C-alpha positions in Angstrom: -12.0 17.6 58.1 -14.3 19.6 60.0 -17.7 20.7 58.8 -20.6 23.1 59.7 -24.2 22.1 58.8 -26.1 24.2 56.6 -23.0 26.0 54.6 -20.8 25.2 51.6 -17.6 23.0 51.1 -15.2 23.3 48.8 -15.4 21.0 45.7 -13.4 18.2 45.7 -11.0 17.0 42.8 -10.3 20.7 41.5 -6.9 22.1 41.9 -3.6 22.9 39.9 -1.7 20.6 38.3 2.0 19.9 39.9 4.7 21.7 38.1 6.6 19.7 35.4 9.6 17.9 36.5 12.8 20.3 35.2 16.1 18.6 35.6 18.8 20.6 36.9 21.0 21.4 33.8 23.8 18.3 34.0 26.7 20.8 32.2 26.5 22.8 35.5 27.5 20.0 37.7 30.4 19.1 35.6 32.6 16.6 36.5 30.9 13.2 37.1 33.7 10.6 36.1 37.0 12.6 36.9 38.2 15.1 38.9 39.7 17.6 36.2 36.5 17.0 34.0 34.0 20.1 33.8 31.4 19.5 31.1 33.2 18.5 28.2 36.5 20.3 28.8 39.2 19.0 31.0 41.3 21.2 33.4 44.0 22.9 31.2 47.7 22.3 32.2 48.8 25.2 34.6 50.9 27.0 31.9 48.2 27.1 29.7 45.8 28.4 32.8 48.6 31.2 33.3 48.4 32.0 29.5 44.7 31.9 29.5 44.7 34.2 32.7 47.1 36.9 31.1 45.3 37.0 27.6 41.9 37.4 29.3 43.5 40.6 31.5 45.0 42.2 28.5 41.6 41.8 26.3 41.3 45.4 26.4 41.8 48.5 28.9 38.4 49.1 29.1 37.4 45.7 30.2 40.0 46.1 33.2 38.6 49.2 34.1 35.1 48.1 34.1 36.4 44.9 36.4 38.1 47.2 38.8 35.0 49.4 39.2 32.7 46.3 39.8 35.3 44.9 42.1 35.4 48.1 44.2 31.6 48.5 44.0 31.1 45.1 45.2 33.7 46.1 48.3 31.5 49.2 49.0 28.0 47.6 48.2 28.9 44.5 50.5 29.7 46.4 53.4 26.6 48.7 53.2 24.8 45.4 52.7 26.2 43.3 55.8 25.4 46.3 58.3 21.7 46.2 56.9 21.6 42.3 57.3 19.0 41.1 60.0 19.4 44.6 61.7 17.7 46.9 59.3 14.9 47.9 62.3 16.0 50.6 64.5 17.5 50.0 67.5 18.3 46.5 67.0 21.9 45.2 67.0 23.9 45.0 63.7 25.8 42.0 64.7 24.6 38.4 63.3 25.7 37.3 66.7 22.9 38.6 68.7 20.6 36.7 66.6 21.9 33.3 67.9 19.1 31.4 69.7 19.8 31.3 73.8 19.7 27.6 74.7 16.1 26.5 74.3 14.5 30.3 74.6 12.2 30.8 71.7 12.9 33.5 68.9 10.9 36.2 68.0 10.6 37.6 64.2 12.0 41.2 63.3 9.4 43.6 62.5 10.9 45.1 59.1 8.1 47.8 59.0 4.6 47.4 59.8 4.9 43.3 59.7 3.8 42.8 63.6 0.6 41.3 62.2 2.7 38.3 60.4 4.8 38.3 63.1 2.1 37.2 65.4 0.1 34.9 63.2 3.0 33.1 62.0 3.8 32.0 65.6 1.9 27.9 67.0 -1.8 30.8 65.5 -2.8 29.4 62.2 -5.0 32.4 61.0 -2.5 32.8 58.2 -2.7 29.4 57.1 -6.6 29.9 56.9 -6.5 32.9 55.1 -4.2 31.4 52.3 -6.9 28.7 52.1 -9.9 31.0 51.9 -7.9 33.0 49.0 -7.3 29.6 47.3 -10.9 28.8 47.3 -11.9 32.1 46.2 -9.3 32.4 43.4 -10.5 28.8 42.1 -14.1 29.3 42.9 -13.9 25.6 44.8 -17.2 26.0 46.5 -20.6 24.3 45.4 -24.0 23.6 46.8 -24.0 21.6 49.8 -25.5 21.1 53.5 -22.1 21.1 54.9 -19.4 24.1 55.1 -15.9 23.2 55.9 -14.2 25.9 57.7 -10.5 26.6 59.5 -11.5 29.5 61.6 -14.6 30.7 62.6 -16.1 34.3 63.1 -17.5 35.8 66.1 -19.4 38.8 66.7 -18.6 40.8 69.8 -21.2 43.4 70.0 -24.1 42.4 72.2 -22.2 39.8 74.1 -20.2 39.5 77.6 -18.5 36.0 76.8 -16.9 33.7 74.4 -20.1 31.1 75.2 -22.7 34.1 74.3 -21.0 34.5 70.9 -21.1 31.0 70.1 -24.8 30.9 71.1 -25.4 33.8 69.1 -23.5 32.8 65.7 -25.0 29.3 65.7 -29.0 29.4 66.8 -31.8 30.2 64.9 -34.2 33.0 65.5 -34.4 34.3 69.1 -32.0 32.9 71.5 -31.8 33.4 75.3 -28.2 34.6 76.6 -27.3 33.2 80.3 -26.3 36.9 81.2 -28.4 39.1 78.8 -31.7 40.6 79.3 -32.5 40.7 75.8 -33.1 37.8 73.3 -30.6 37.9 70.4 -31.5 37.4 66.4 -29.5 35.2 64.7 -29.3 33.5 61.1 -30.2 29.6 60.7 -29.4 27.5 62.8 -26.0 25.8 62.6 -24.0 22.9 64.0 -20.5 21.5 64.3 -20.5 18.0 63.0 -17.0 17.4 63.7 -14.2 19.8 65.1 -10.8 20.0 64.0 -8.1 19.4 66.6 -7.3 23.1 66.6 -10.3 25.4 66.9 -9.6 29.0 66.0 -12.4 31.8 66.7 -11.8 35.2 65.1 -13.6 38.0 67.1 -14.7 40.5 65.0 -13.7 43.9 66.5 -13.6 46.1 63.6 -17.2 47.6 62.0 -17.7 50.3 59.6 -19.5 53.3 61.1 -21.8 54.4 58.1 -22.5 57.7 59.5 -18.4 59.0 59.5 -17.6 56.5 56.7 -14.6 55.0 58.2 -14.0 51.8 60.1 -14.1 51.6 63.7 -12.4 49.1 66.6 -14.7 47.5 69.2 -13.0 48.1 72.6 -16.2 46.4 74.4 -14.9 43.7 77.1 -15.3 39.7 76.2 -14.1 37.0 78.5 -13.1 34.0 77.5 -12.1 31.0 79.3 -8.8 28.7 79.6 -11.2 25.7 78.8 -14.4 25.7 76.8 -16.6 22.7 76.3 -18.0 22.5 72.9 -20.6 19.7 73.3 -23.3 22.2 73.5 -22.4 23.2 70.0 -22.1 19.6 68.6 -25.3 18.2 66.4 -25.2 14.9 67.7 -26.4 16.8 70.9 -28.8 18.6 69.4 -31.7 17.2 70.8 -30.5 17.5 74.6 -29.6 21.3 73.9 -32.7 22.0 72.5 -34.7 20.9 75.6 -31.9 22.7 77.7 -32.5 25.9 75.8 -36.3 25.7 76.6 -35.2 25.2 80.2 -33.2 28.2 79.8 -36.0 30.2 78.4 -38.4 29.2 81.1 -35.9 29.9 84.1 -34.9 33.3 82.7 -38.6 34.3 82.5 -38.9 33.2 86.1 -35.4 35.1 87.2 -37.1 38.2 85.2 -40.1 37.8 87.4 -38.2 37.6 90.6 -35.9 40.4 89.9 -38.6 42.4 89.2 -40.5 41.6 92.7 -36.9 42.1 94.6 -36.4 45.5 92.6 -40.2 47.0 93.9 -38.9 46.0 97.7 -35.5 47.7 97.0 -37.1 50.8 95.1 -40.3 51.5 97.0 -42.9 54.5 96.6 -45.3 56.4 94.3 -43.4 59.4 93.6 -40.1 60.3 91.7 -37.7 59.4 94.6 -37.8 55.6 95.7 -36.1 54.3 98.8 -35.8 50.6 100.2 -39.2 49.5 101.6 -37.6 48.0 105.0 -35.8 51.0 105.4 -38.6 53.3 105.4 -40.4 50.9 108.0 -37.6 51.4 110.2 -37.5 55.1 109.8 -41.2 55.5 110.7 -40.6 53.1 113.6 -38.1 55.2 114.7 -40.0 58.4 114.5 -42.6 56.9 116.6 -40.6 55.8 119.4 -39.2 59.2 119.8 -40.3 61.3 122.6 -43.1 63.6 122.1 -43.4 67.0 122.5 -46.2 69.7 123.1 -44.4 72.5 121.6 -43.7 73.4 117.9 -40.4 73.2 116.5 -40.6 76.8 115.5 -42.5 78.2 119.0 -39.6 76.2 120.7 -36.9 78.1 119.1 -38.6 81.5 120.0 -38.7 80.6 123.5 -35.1 79.7 123.8 -34.0 82.9 122.0 -36.0 85.0 124.4 -34.6 83.4 127.5 -32.7 85.8 130.3 -28.9 85.2 130.2 -27.6 82.4 131.9 -25.3 83.2 135.0 -21.9 83.5 134.5 -22.1 83.5 130.9 -20.3 86.3 128.3 -22.5 88.4 126.5 -20.9 89.4 123.1 -22.3 91.9 120.7 -21.9 91.7 117.1 -20.1 94.6 115.5 -22.5 96.6 113.8 -25.8 95.7 115.5 -25.7 95.8 119.4 -28.9 94.8 120.0 -27.9 91.2 118.6 -26.8 88.9 121.4 -25.6 85.4 121.7 -25.2 83.1 124.3 -21.7 81.4 124.9 -18.8 81.3 122.5 -19.4 83.1 119.3 -21.7 81.4 116.8 -22.6 78.7 119.3 -26.5 78.3 119.8 -28.1 78.0 123.2 -28.8 74.6 124.8 -32.3 73.5 124.3 -34.6 70.4 125.8 -35.9 69.6 122.6 -35.2 66.2 120.8 -32.6 66.0 117.7 -35.2 64.4 115.7 -38.6 65.1 114.8 -41.0 63.5 117.0 -44.7 63.2 117.4 -46.4 65.9 119.5 -48.3 63.5 121.4 -48.6 59.6 121.4 -50.3 57.3 124.0 -48.7 54.0 125.3 -51.5 52.0 123.8 -51.0 53.7 120.5 -47.2 53.4 120.4 -47.2 49.9 121.5 -49.6 49.1 118.5 -47.9 51.3 116.0 -44.5 49.2 117.0 -45.7 45.8 116.8 -47.3 46.7 113.1 -43.9 48.4 112.0 -41.7 45.6 113.5 -44.1 42.8 111.8 -44.2 44.5 108.3 -40.5 45.2 108.6 -39.5 41.4 109.5 -42.2 40.3 106.8 -40.5 42.6 104.3 -37.0 41.0 105.0 -38.3 37.6 104.9 -39.8 38.0 101.5 -36.7 39.8 100.5 -34.5 37.1 101.6 -36.6 34.5 99.6 -36.4 36.3 96.5 -32.9 36.4 96.7 -32.5 32.8 97.4 -34.8 31.9 94.5 -32.9 34.3 92.3 -29.5 32.6 93.6 -31.3 29.1 92.7 -32.5 30.1 89.4 -29.0 31.7 88.7 -27.0 28.7 89.8 -29.5 26.7 87.4 -28.7 28.5 84.4 -25.0 28.5 84.9 -24.5 24.6 85.4 -27.4 24.3 82.9 -24.3 23.1 80.4 -21.7 22.4 82.8 -22.7 18.5 84.0 -20.6 15.9 83.0 -22.6 14.8 80.0 -21.8 17.9 78.2 -18.0 18.3 79.5 -16.8 15.5 77.3 -15.1 17.6 74.5 -12.9 20.2 76.3 -10.7 22.6 74.5 -7.8 24.5 75.9 -6.7 28.1 75.2 -3.3 27.7 73.5 -2.7 31.0 71.7 -4.1 34.2 71.8 -3.7 37.3 69.0 -3.7 41.0 70.4 -4.4 44.1 68.7 -3.5 47.5 70.3 -4.7 50.5 68.5 -7.8 51.8 66.3 -9.0 50.5 63.1 -6.6 52.6 61.3 -3.4 51.6 62.9 -2.0 49.6 65.8 0.4 46.7 66.6 -0.1 43.1 67.0 1.7 40.6 69.2 0.8 37.0 70.4 0.5 34.9 73.6 1.2 31.4 73.4 1.1 28.9 76.1 4.5 26.8 76.8 2.7 23.6 78.0 6.0 21.8 78.9 6.7 24.1 81.2 3.5 25.4 81.9 3.8 29.3 81.4 2.4 31.8 79.2 5.0 33.5 76.8 4.6 36.7 74.8 5.9 37.1 71.3 6.0 40.6 70.4 8.2 41.1 67.0 11.7 40.1 68.1 11.2 40.1 72.1 10.2 37.0 73.2 9.0 37.0 77.0 7.6 34.9 80.0 4.1 36.4 80.9 1.3 35.5 83.0 -2.5 35.1 82.7 -3.6 38.1 84.3 -1.3 40.1 82.0 -3.1 38.1 79.2 -6.4 39.1 80.7 -5.5 42.8 81.0 -4.2 43.0 77.5 -6.9 40.5 75.9 -10.2 40.8 77.3 -10.8 44.6 76.1 -12.8 47.4 77.8 -9.8 48.7 79.9 -7.3 50.2 77.2 -7.3 50.2 73.4 -5.8 46.6 73.9 -7.9 43.2 73.1 -7.8 39.8 71.6 -9.3 39.4 68.0 -8.0 35.8 67.3 -8.3 33.2 70.0 -6.5 29.6 69.5 -8.0 26.6 71.4 -6.7 23.0 71.1 -8.6 19.7 71.6 -7.7 18.8 75.4 -8.3 14.9 74.7 -5.5 15.2 71.8 -2.1 14.7 74.2 -0.1 14.5 70.9 -0.6 17.8 69.8 1.6 19.2 72.7 3.8 16.5 73.7 7.3 16.3 72.2 7.8 13.5 69.3 9.5 10.3 70.3 11.8 8.1 68.2 9.8 5.0 66.9 12.8 2.5 68.1 14.2 4.1 71.2 10.9 5.7 72.4 13.2 9.0 73.3 12.2 12.3 73.1 13.7 13.7 69.8 14.8 17.2 70.4 15.1 20.3 67.9 15.3 19.5 64.5 15.1 15.6 65.1 11.5 15.9 65.5 10.9 17.7 62.2 10.0 15.9 58.9 12.8 15.1 56.7 12.4 17.8 54.0 12.0 20.7 56.8 14.9 19.3 58.5 16.6 19.9 55.5 15.1 23.3 55.1 16.4 24.5 58.5 19.9 22.9 58.4 20.4 24.9 54.9 19.0 28.0 56.6 21.2 27.6 59.4 24.0 26.9 57.3 23.6 30.1 55.7 23.3 32.2 58.9 26.8 30.6 60.0 28.1 31.9 56.7 26.9 35.2 57.4 28.1 35.0 60.6 31.3 34.4 59.3 31.3 37.0 56.7 30.6 39.5 59.2 33.4 38.7 61.3 36.1 38.6 58.9 34.7 41.8 57.6 34.0 44.2 60.7 36.0 42.3 63.2 39.6 42.6 61.9 41.8 45.3 64.1 42.1 48.6 62.6 45.3 49.8 61.3 46.9 53.2 61.7 48.8 53.3 58.8 48.2 52.0 55.5 50.7 49.3 54.1 51.6 48.0 51.1 49.3 45.0 50.2 51.8 42.8 49.0 54.7 43.6 51.5 55.8 41.4 54.2 57.7 43.0 56.7 58.9 41.7 60.0 60.1 43.1 63.2 62.8 41.2 65.3 62.8 42.0 69.3 63.3 40.1 72.5 59.7 39.0 74.0 58.4 40.6 77.3 55.9 39.9 79.4 53.7 42.9 77.9 53.5 41.4 74.7 49.9 40.5 73.5 48.4 37.2 73.6 48.9 36.9 69.7 50.5 38.8 67.1 48.6 41.6 65.3 47.7 40.7 61.8 48.5 43.2 59.2 47.4 43.0 55.6 48.9 40.9 53.0 49.7 37.4 52.6 53.4 35.8 53.3 54.0 34.8 49.7 54.2 36.9 46.7 51.2 36.9 44.6 51.6 36.0 41.0 49.4 36.3 38.1 45.6 35.6 38.8 46.3 36.7 42.4 48.2 39.5 41.9 45.5 41.2 39.6 42.8 40.2 42.2 44.6 41.9 44.9 45.2 45.0 42.8 41.6 45.3 41.7 40.4 45.1 45.2 42.7 46.8 47.3 44.2 49.5 45.3 40.9 51.6 44.2 39.8 51.8 47.7 43.0 53.0 49.1 42.9 55.7 46.5 39.6 56.6 46.9 39.9 57.3 50.6 38.1 54.8 51.6 39.5 51.9 54.0 42.8 50.8 54.6 44.3 48.2 52.2 44.1 45.3 54.8 40.3 46.1 55.4 39.6 46.1 51.8 41.4 42.7 51.3 39.1 41.5 54.2 36.0 42.5 52.4 36.2 39.9 49.8 37.6 36.6 50.7 39.9 34.7 48.0 36.9 32.1 47.6 34.9 35.2 46.5 37.7 37.1 44.7 38.0 33.6 42.7 34.0 33.3 42.0 34.3 37.5 40.7 37.2 36.3 38.6 35.5 33.6 37.1 32.5 35.8 36.3 34.7 38.3 34.6 36.3 35.5 32.3 32.8 34.3 31.4 31.7 37.9 29.9 31.8 36.9 26.5 29.9 34.2 26.6 27.4 35.8 29.1 27.2 38.5 26.4 26.5 36.1 23.7 24.4 33.4 25.1 22.9 34.4 28.6 23.1 34.0 32.2 22.9 30.2 32.0 25.7 29.9 29.7 27.7 32.4 31.7 27.0 30.4 34.9 28.3 27.4 33.2 31.4 29.1 31.7 32.2 30.7 35.3 31.5 27.5 37.2 34.0 25.7 34.7 36.6 28.5 35.2 36.5 28.6 39.0 36.2 24.6 39.4 39.5 24.4 37.3 41.4 26.8 39.3 40.5 25.1 42.5 41.2 21.7 41.0 44.5 22.9 40.1 45.0 24.5 43.6 44.5 21.5 45.3 47.5 19.6 43.4 50.1 22.0 44.9 52.2 20.5 47.9 50.8 21.0 51.5 53.3 22.1 54.3 52.4 23.3 57.4 53.4 27.0 56.6 51.5 27.2 53.2 48.6 24.8 53.1 46.2 25.4 50.0 43.3 23.5 51.8 42.4 26.9 53.9 42.1 28.6 50.6 38.7 27.3 49.9 36.6 24.0 51.2 37.0 22.6 47.6 40.8 22.3 47.8 39.7 20.1 51.0 37.2 18.1 49.1 39.4 17.7 46.1 42.4 16.1 48.1 39.9 14.4 50.3 38.2 12.9 47.1 34.7 14.1 47.9 31.8 12.9 46.2 31.2 15.0 42.9 27.8 16.1 44.3 29.1 17.9 47.3 31.9 19.6 45.4 29.6 20.6 42.7 26.9 21.6 45.1 29.4 23.7 47.1 30.9 25.6 44.4 27.4 26.4 43.2 26.3 27.6 46.5 29.4 30.0 46.3 27.7 31.8 43.2 24.6 32.6 45.2 26.3 34.6 47.4 24.8 38.0 48.1 28.1 39.8 47.8 27.7 39.5 43.8 25.4 41.8 43.7 27.3 44.9 42.3 26.6 44.8 38.6 24.0 43.3 36.0 25.9 40.6 35.0 27.0 39.5 38.2 23.2 39.7 39.4 22.0 37.6 36.6 24.6 34.8 37.3 23.5 34.7 41.0 19.9 34.3 40.3 20.6 31.8 37.6 22.7 29.8 40.4 20.2 30.2 43.0 17.3 28.8 40.3 19.4 26.0 40.0 20.0 25.3 43.3 16.5 25.2 44.2 15.7 22.7 41.6 18.1 20.2 43.2 15.7 17.6 44.7 15.9 15.8 47.8 16.7 12.6 46.1 19.6 14.2 44.3 21.4 15.0 47.3 22.3 13.5 50.8 22.3 16.1 52.7 23.6 14.6 56.0 26.8 13.3 53.8 26.7 17.1 52.3 26.7 18.4 55.8 29.1 16.0 57.3 32.0 17.0 54.7 31.3 20.7 55.6 31.5 19.9 59.5 34.8 18.0 58.7 36.2 21.2 56.9 35.2 23.4 59.8 36.7 21.2 62.1 40.0 21.1 59.9 40.1 25.0 60.1 39.4 25.0 64.1 42.2 22.4 64.6 44.4 24.8 62.6 43.5 27.9 64.6 43.9 25.9 68.1 47.4 25.1 66.8 48.1 28.4 65.8 46.7 29.8 68.8 48.4 27.3 71.0 52.0 28.1 69.2 51.4 31.9 69.7 50.4 31.2 73.6 53.5 29.3 74.0 55.7 31.8 72.1 54.8 34.5 74.8 55.3 32.2 77.8 51.7 31.0 78.5 52.5 27.7 78.4 49.3 26.4 80.5 47.1 28.1 78.1 49.2 26.9 75.0 49.0 23.3 76.1 45.1 23.4 76.7 44.8 24.6 73.1 47.2 22.1 71.8 45.2 19.1 73.3 42.4 20.2 71.8 44.0 20.3 68.6 45.4 16.9 68.5 42.3 15.6 69.9 40.0 16.8 67.3 42.7 16.2 64.5 42.9 12.8 65.3 39.3 12.3 64.9 39.7 13.8 61.2 42.5 11.4 60.8 40.6 8.5 61.4 38.4 9.4 58.2 41.0 10.1 56.1 44.9 10.8 55.7 44.3 14.5 54.4 41.1 15.2 56.5 43.3 16.8 58.9 46.8 18.3 59.6 50.1 16.5 60.3 49.5 15.2 63.7 53.5 15.3 64.6 53.7 18.9 64.6 51.1 19.0 67.1 52.5 16.3 69.2 55.6 17.7 69.1 54.7 21.2 70.7 52.4 19.1 72.9 55.1 17.4 74.6 57.6 20.6 74.8 54.8 22.5 76.8 54.1 19.2 79.0 57.8 19.0 80.1 58.0 22.9 80.5 54.9 22.5 82.6 56.0 19.6 84.8 59.3 21.4 85.6 57.4 24.2 86.8 55.2 22.4 88.8 58.2 20.2 90.3 59.9 23.7 91.1 57.2 25.0 93.4 56.6 21.5 94.7 60.3 21.7 96.0 60.3 25.1 97.2 58.1 24.0 100.4 56.1 27.5 100.5 52.3 26.5 100.8 51.0 28.9 98.3 53.8 27.5 95.8 53.2 23.8 96.3 49.3 24.3 96.1 50.2 26.1 93.0 52.2 23.4 91.6 49.3 20.8 92.2 46.8 22.7 90.6 49.5 22.7 87.7 49.6 18.8 88.1 45.7 18.2 88.3 44.6 20.4 85.7 47.3 20.5 82.9 49.9 17.9 83.2 47.6 14.7 84.4 44.9 15.7 82.1 47.3 15.8 79.2 49.1 12.4 79.9 45.5 10.9 80.3 45.1 11.7 76.8 48.9 10.8 75.5 48.0 7.2 77.1 45.2 6.3 74.9 46.1 3.4 72.7 45.0 4.7 69.5 46.8 7.9 70.0 50.3 7.1 71.6 53.3 7.4 70.1 57.0 6.4 71.1 57.8 10.1 71.7 54.9 10.7 73.6 55.7 7.3 75.8 59.1 8.7 76.5 58.0 12.0 77.5 55.5 10.5 80.2 58.1 8.2 81.5 60.7 11.3 82.1 57.6 12.8 84.1 57.1 9.9 86.0 60.8 9.4 86.5 61.0 12.9 87.8 58.1 12.7 90.5 59.4 9.3 91.4 62.9 10.4 92.5 61.5 12.5 95.2 60.7 9.2 97.0 64.4 8.7 98.4 64.4 12.7 99.0 64.0 13.7 102.7 60.9 15.8 102.4 58.7 17.6 105.2 55.8 15.8 106.2 53.3 17.5 104.4 55.1 17.3 101.2 55.2 13.6 101.6 51.2 13.6 102.2 50.9 15.6 98.9 53.3 13.6 96.7 51.4 10.3 98.1 48.1 11.8 96.9 48.6 12.4 93.3 51.9 10.3 92.6 49.8 7.5 92.0 47.6 9.1 89.5 50.9 10.1 87.7 52.0 6.7 87.4 48.9 5.2 86.1 46.6 8.1 84.2 44.8 5.4 82.1 42.3 5.3 85.2 41.7 8.9 85.0 38.4 10.0 84.2 39.4 13.4 82.6 37.5 16.2 81.1 39.4 18.7 78.9 39.1 22.7 79.8 37.2 24.2 77.1 39.6 26.7 75.4 38.3 30.3 74.6 36.2 30.7 71.6 38.6 31.3 68.6 37.8 33.3 65.4 39.0 31.7 62.2 40.8 34.3 60.1 40.9 34.6 56.5 42.9 32.0 54.8 46.0 33.5 53.8 46.3 35.3 57.1 46.1 31.9 59.1 49.1 30.7 56.6 51.1 33.9 57.4 50.5 33.7 61.0 51.6 30.0 61.1 55.1 31.0 58.8 55.8 33.6 61.2 55.2 31.9 64.5 57.4 28.7 63.1 59.9 31.1 62.3 59.6 33.0 65.5 59.7 29.9 67.8 63.0 28.8 65.7 64.8 32.0 65.9 63.4 32.2 69.7 62.4 36.0 68.5 59.0 37.7 68.0 57.9 38.3 64.7 54.8 40.9 64.1 53.1 39.7 60.8 52.4 42.8 58.5 
């Protein structure tokens, strides 16, 4: 609580009641006790489901046309909408990948149109919070009569003041006050004192005023200085007696200073006429006049005598054109030499007079200089006394350090906002200008914030109590004492919110990649055809086959209808190719759309909530049935949807149901009123889930496992494609990562990962080939070949053997392969080799024989992007067939 005496606080005990505790509709969550159960209905047998699907699709031709139009609109709308995501501001990149935080660098806030003020105030500045509290107080009329006023930010006038301390004095002192740097007194309202200061002190500088004559607001561009540290002791009520005494002393010193300055001014500007000069200079000039050599001839007579003198011998007489009587001596325009002094001089002065005058003038000038120096010294002493009036230790006990500055550039009617925030950890100022965050300096802050130089100036200052280090220090763990980084330092509720938002962002990023990162096809092809081409592999083959549209397996029933609904209208309308349209809606989204279509009658009859429940049940049943299908390396239903993976691994019901519910909140459903209503209903129910209803740590772990499962699949697929094209070293790296991550998944459950034997088989094959290549290079004896062989052994073969030799991961086949590698290199011990080869062999052979002592770090594989599920399956099927048949298959 912070307070300011003599004003009014909000009344305690008033506010709004908590909203009623509304339970989430339990029907939506469906199966609690058994996997097939959904609400009160169990999943129908597969034949019944197929029949129901066919009947649903044949209800009416009009309904089918409506569904086609809805799906087509969804494709077009989702494409346009994704283009707008996070990139509507002009000049910003459209890719969500560009919005990923770079290491620990702060991030800005995108300006979506006249939102720079919000972007600035919402960043470490608290003006938004204070304004919100003010609005709430006004709305609920909480103020009552009291002598104490609670405040969030403190308003200060700018006009008539030069710095922040003067602004505070003017705002808090009753009657007339004496500012340290102003010549006039300033009137103020009732006397005010801070009874208690907040940890964060915010000053709002009033830089806008209403011009009565013009009838419009204007901005005040006056310069106002503020320090990096301000001491608030002089404004605290507990120091009021001491401050009153000091203010009286300030008044006395100010009066004395004025008198001294007036006296000094008399010396600096002396004279009774309109023009005044420094008195010391005037005395010096008189002295110079008196000391000039006197002359008995007047200046005018002296000139006439010089003009009538005869022509000097040897000079050139020149006549000016038009007047032959006009003569001049020497070069044209040059006057003749004269014996007169260059300055005015007295006509006559005696030695005694000159001596007396010199003594007087020199004494007077010395007295003037002494008096002026004494006045200057007195002014300096008084000024120093004024400057140090509030700077002794007794009034420097409450320091506040400048933490943030909110800047406005422009006029009262328009402009731009940004913020400067001090990075205490790295001791630097940071500039937050919408989405751009850059390092700045105190000098740049001063130029932008003091005002008076440009139309940019600070209008909000945030200071923090310098005695409270916890305001800027990082949080530490209570048990370990270690500094908590990133989200670990957040409260549980906020941490959950951030993780949820990050998950949404990752989903958006994945949607972007799936929809806009596909390689375009030159010729549209049939969406259901699987065309293969067989040829001998060559060194010019791409690293991976170019994926074409369509799945490897024939679509049936529901899948066939979805494929037609998504692809055919877009092709007929001259839009994207069939492949690209299929990419626009993933199989998971297609299933959601089909479920909503089947819930049409329930929606029309009973409304959005009933429609959501019905669609939820339909999709739940479909995915459960899909999870019962057989899993093979060529066809893995787990790749189609996370729920299939969750079903097979017996994930908790809450995890399954929340995941499916989130599917109905996808923004791609915004293509007709029915879908939008169901999407909004799903989002409402999702928000009603309380933290105690869901273990978000467990929830995120399941989704992380599924993401890792997909990554393992892509590692395997990419490794096999690299192997197919002869890039064995790259293939081995991918397969090592696939095996290691897959082993981690399998430790949590049998179906958490892939079949490990498939990865191990091709890893052993790659290891053998890499070892044979290294041995061939070694035996050649060429220096470059030998070095390349050693690199292969050190970077590929030995690290792979190290991983294979781990007790928890080794198999008999792996042991046999490693033994064959060791025997191969040991066979060179009995061969007559060059000394250099013998030396090389002695260096790495012990590492080959005992890999368990190696400290190996796998080389990170290039970033891989998970394709859409059916594409992954078809690519794996094609590559397996290609490897088996030793031919290259391009997937169409």
